[in-house]
C-alpha positions as CSV (number, residue, x, y, z in Angstrom):
1,M,4.6,31.6,10.0
2,E,3.8,29.3,7.0
3,N,2.8,25.7,7.8
4,S,5.4,23.5,6.2
5,A,3.7,20.2,7.0
6,P,3.1,18.0,3.9
7,E,-0.4,17.6,2.6
8,P,-2.0,14.4,4.0
9,S,-2.9,11.5,1.7
10,S,-6.5,11.2,0.6
11,V,-8.9,8.6,1.8
12,V,-11.3,7.6,-0.9
13,L,-14.0,5.0,-0.4
14,S,-14.3,2.9,-3.5
15,E,-17.5,1.8,-5.2
16,G,-18.8,-1.3,-3.6
17,T,-17.2,-0.5,-0.2
18,K,-19.6,-1.2,2.5
19,S,-19.1,-0.9,6.3
20,N,-15.6,-2.5,6.3
21,P,-13.2,-1.3,3.5
22,T,-10.7,-4.0,4.5
23,D,-13.1,-6.8,3.2
24,R,-12.2,-6.1,-0.5
25,K,-9.3,-7.2,-2.6
26,L,-7.0,-4.4,-3.7
27,P,-7.4,-3.8,-7.4
28,R,-4.9,-5.0,-10.0
29,D,-4.8,-4.8,-13.7
30,K,-5.1,-7.8,-16.1
31,N,-1.3,-8.4,-15.7
32,G,-1.6,-8.5,-11.9
33,L,0.0,-5.1,-11.3
34,P,-1.4,-2.8,-8.6
35,V,-3.7,0.0,-9.8
36,R,-5.4,2.8,-8.0
37,D,-9.2,2.9,-7.6
38,P,-11.1,4.7,-10.3
39,E,-12.5,7.0,-7.6
40,A,-8.9,8.1,-6.7
41,Q,-7.8,9.1,-10.2
42,D,-7.6,12.8,-9.1
43,A,-6.9,12.2,-5.5
44,G,-3.1,12.7,-5.6
45,P,-1.1,10.7,-3.0
46,H,-3.4,8.2,-1.3
47,S,-3.6,4.8,0.3
48,Q,-5.9,1.8,-0.3
49,I,-7.0,-0.5,2.4
50,G,-8.0,-4.1,1.6
51,K,-7.1,-7.7,1.9
52,K,-4.8,-10.0,0.1
53,E,-5.2,-13.8,-0.3
54,G,-2.2,-15.6,1.1
55,R,-1.1,-19.2,1.3
56,N,-2.2,-19.2,5.0
57,G,-5.5,-17.3,4.5
58,D,-6.4,-13.7,3.9
59,Y,-4.6,-10.8,5.5
60,K,-5.0,-7.0,5.7
61,Q,-2.9,-4.9,3.4
62,V,-2.5,-1.2,2.8
63,R,-1.1,0.1,-0.5
64,E,0.3,3.6,-0.8
65,F,0.4,5.6,-4.1
66,D,2.3,8.7,-5.1
67,K,0.7,11.8,-6.7
68,D,1.1,10.2,-10.2
69,G,-0.7,7.0,-9.2
70,N,2.4,4.9,-8.9
71,P,2.6,2.3,-6.1
72,V,5.0,3.4,-3.4
73,K,4.8,0.5,-0.9
74,D,2.6,-2.2,0.5
75,I,2.1,-2.6,4.2
76,D,1.4,-6.2,5.1
77,F,-0.3,-7.2,8.4
78,T,1.1,-10.7,8.6
79,D,4.4,-12.6,8.7
80,H,3.2,-14.7,5.7
81,G,3.7,-17.8,7.8
82,R,7.4,-17.2,7.6
83,P,8.5,-15.5,10.9
84,D,12.2,-16.3,10.1
85,T,12.2,-14.0,7.0
86,H,9.3,-11.7,8.1
87,P,10.0,-11.0,11.8
88,H,8.1,-7.7,11.8
89,N,4.3,-7.5,11.7
90,P,3.3,-5.2,10.2
91,H,6.1,-4.7,7.7
92,E,6.4,-2.9,4.4
93,H,7.5,-3.9,0.9
94,V,8.7,-0.8,-1.1
95,Y,8.2,-0.6,-4.9
96,K,11.5,0.1,-6.7
97,P,12.4,0.9,-10.3
98,S,13.2,-2.2,-12.4
99,K,16.7,-2.6,-13.8
100,T,15.3,-2.1,-17.3
101,G,13.4,1.1,-16.3
102,G,10.0,-0.5,-16.9
103,T,7.3,-1.4,-14.4
104,L,8.1,-0.8,-10.7
105,Q,8.9,-4.0,-8.8
106,R,7.8,-4.8,-5.3
107,D,10.9,-5.5,-3.2
108,K,10.6,-8.9,-1.7
109,T,12.7,-8.0,1.4
110,P,10.4,-6.9,4.2
111,A,11.3,-3.7,6.1
112,P,10.1,-3.0,9.6
113,L,7.3,-0.4,9.9
114,T,7.9,2.0,12.7
115,Y,5.5,4.4,14.3
116,T,7.4,7.3,12.7
117,D,7.1,5.7,9.2
118,W,3.3,5.3,9.8
119,I,2.8,8.9,11.0
120,N,5.0,10.3,8.1
121,G,3.0,8.1,5.7
122,L,-0.2,9.7,6.9
123,N,1.2,13.1,6.5
124,K,2.4,12.7,2.8
C-alpha cells in the first residue's frame, strides 16, 4: 500500500543561527515583505522560526512558506497585548491574495491554532 502522507516541511538552519534559532529576526526584503532564507531557496515548503519586535517586547514567531517560496501564514506566540482581539495564544495570521492580484497580504484577523492545524502544518 502506497503511503499517502504529505511530505514534511523542511527545517533549514540559517547562516548565523547559533544554539537558539528563535533569537533571530525573521528576514524581510527592503520593502518589509517576508522572504525565505537563502539557505531555503531549494527547500520546498518550509518554516522559519524567529522573533518579532512588538510594542510590548519581542515575541516568538513561526512563518510557513509554500513550495514556491510564498508566505502561507505567521504563527504568533503572543496576544500582542490585546487579549480582547487576540484571545488565542498561539494564533495564526494567514497570507491572502490582494484585491489587485499583487503581493500577498497578511490577514490582520487572528485565527486560533489547534493541535490538528499544528500537526497538519508539520506534515505539509
